[in-house]
C-alpha positions, 0 to 999 in steps of 0.5 A, a space after each residue: 833403767 836397763 834397755 829392753 831386749 826384744 828377742 825375735 825367736 824365729 821357730 826351730 832356729 836355736 832360740 830356746 837355748 839362747 833365751 835361757 841365757 837371757 833368763 839367767 841374766 834377768 830372771 824369768 819374772 822379768 821376762 815376758 813370753 808370748 804363747 807360741 801356739 796361739 801367736 796372733 792371740 797373744 800379740 793382741 793380748 800384749 797389745 792390750 796389756 797396760 803400759 804399767 805392766 809392759 814396763 816390768 819386763 826387761 825381756 820380750 821374747 817369742 815367735 812374734 815378728 818384726 815390728 812388735 816395738 810399736 806395742 811396747 811404748 818405750 822412750 829408748 829404742 830396744 835391743 833387738 835379737 834374732 837367730 837365723 838357720 839354714 832353711 832346709 834344715 829348719 823346715 825338717 826340724 819343724 816337720 819333726 816337731 810337728 810329728 811329735 804333737 797330738 792331732 789338734 795341737 798344731 804348731 806355730 805357723 799352722 793353717 788352722 783351717 787343716 786342724 779344723 778339718 781334722 787332718 792328722 799331719 802325722 799320717 802325711 809324708 814330708 812330700 805331701 806336707 811340703 806341697 800343701 799349704 799346712 803352715 807358713 813356716 815351710 814357705 819362706 818362713 824366716 822372711 815371714 817374720 823379718 819382713 813384717 812391719 806389725 809384729 805379726 808373722 806374714 801368714 798365708 791369710 795376710 800374703 800368699 807368696 812372698 816377694 823380692 820387696 819382702 826380701 829387700 825389707 827383711 835385709 834392711 831390717 837385719 842390717 839396721 836393727 838386729 844383732 843376730 846369730 847363726 844356728 849352724 855357728 852357735 858358739 861364734 854366735 854367743 861371741 858375737 852377741 856378747 861383743 855387740 851387747 856390750 857395745 850397747 851397755 849390756 853385759 850378757 854372760 854366754 855358755 855353750 850348752 851341750 844338748 843331752 837330748 838330741 832330736 831323735 829319728 834323723 830324717 833321710 831326705 830324697 833328692 825330690 824332697 830337698 828340691 821341693 823344700 828349696 823351691 818353697 824357700 828360695 828367698 829364705 835361702 838368699 836371706 840366709 846367705 845375706 845374714 851368713 856374709 854380714 856375720 862372718 864380716 863381724 867376726 872378722 872385724 871384732 876378733 880376727 881369725 886367731 883370736 876367734 879360734 881361741 875364743 870359740 875353743 874356750 866357749 866350746 869347752 864350757 859345756 853346761 851339761 851338769 845342770 841338765 843332768 841334775 834337773 832331769 834326775 830331780 825330775 825322775 825323782 819327783 815321778 818316782 814318788 807318784 804311787 802307781 795306783 794314783 790316777 795321773 793327768 798330764 797338763 801339757 800336750 807339747 814338746 815338753 811332754 814328748 821329751 818327758 815320756 821318752 826320758 823318764 818311766 812316766 808312761 809306767 804310771 796310771 796316766 788317765 790322759 794328757 790335757 792341753 788348753 787348746 786341745 780337743 782330742 788326739 793322742 801322744 805316744 798312745 796316750 789320749 789327749 783331751 781339753 783342759 776343760 774336762 779336768 773336772 769330769 776326770 778328777 785325777 789324783 795327781 796332775 803333773 804340770 808338763 811346761 817350763 814356760 807356762 807352769 805358773 799360769 797352769 798352776 793358777 788355772 788349776 788352783 784359782 779357776 777350777 779349784 783343783 785341790 789334788 796333788 800338783 807336781 811342779 818341776 821348776 823353780 824361779 832359779 831354773 832358766 830353761 827346760 830340762 830338754 833344752 
């Protein structure tokens, strides 16, 4: 049996792109993904999963933390992979992500007290957001994943301020357990991970994927905002610098300067943008076939739906609302967002499933649990390894 791969996907570190390579090698059916928006519940569900089910998966991936292997129950040590990102860039990426989501969707790492209190993060300035305790992701967030011992990110409820002992533990974990990449050095990271995987008996095919849909609205930071972010991520900065040095030492060890330059150039030339373009074209075609008079509900209030609304003419359809499993109310780009339990009252003609990772789960909910018998539009099949916008 192949070794299990445990991909600790630190949010906003480029992991979504990398996991598509894992899907391509092992297939989505062999890959278990944790629900990002309810990660503590998802970890508990995984803990309770029967052992025979856990053994079916070759890849375990998600926004869990170090120590998740205690729930795997495997005889052979898994292969651990993660990515780290420059802390200021990561916090800004996270902030932009939250601004695109509806009021109560929240996001990974959110302090749900504020969601319960109905505070709309989109109305906060970046400075207000950084000064508040709205999310543990903005306070040495990467350290909160890599210093954990039980698979659960170190939330504010578990520990308000991370310390030097946490940093030492995270460094030790990186050194002893993980093959890792650096987001800012993505092509080189792919080469390094491929080499390290080969040394562990895993032949991982890598390709550099050029994004067709770059994140919109570049954020111009003031000096004060940068200092605020740095102030809350000083230990993350130390962890990143530590990882960066090890990363470059490994590159020199495995490739040498000249060989590395040649290999990196080769990887960058293998842009994989044709498949992305084809998938977007297929999605646009599927949407164009929907009658403009049909009452449409979009299932999914996350990043996928935001990108879908921005990249296609979906907004021109008769959209009644967007629904989501955990949503109570809110809006996205002016479209009302409701809880999925209200689908029975809405009675749509068409439901568009706007999710890559949870498409089949949503489909089962619609057809098996609530007995919806209208038109269901799905965008992905088992051969797709990533969402159209990645």
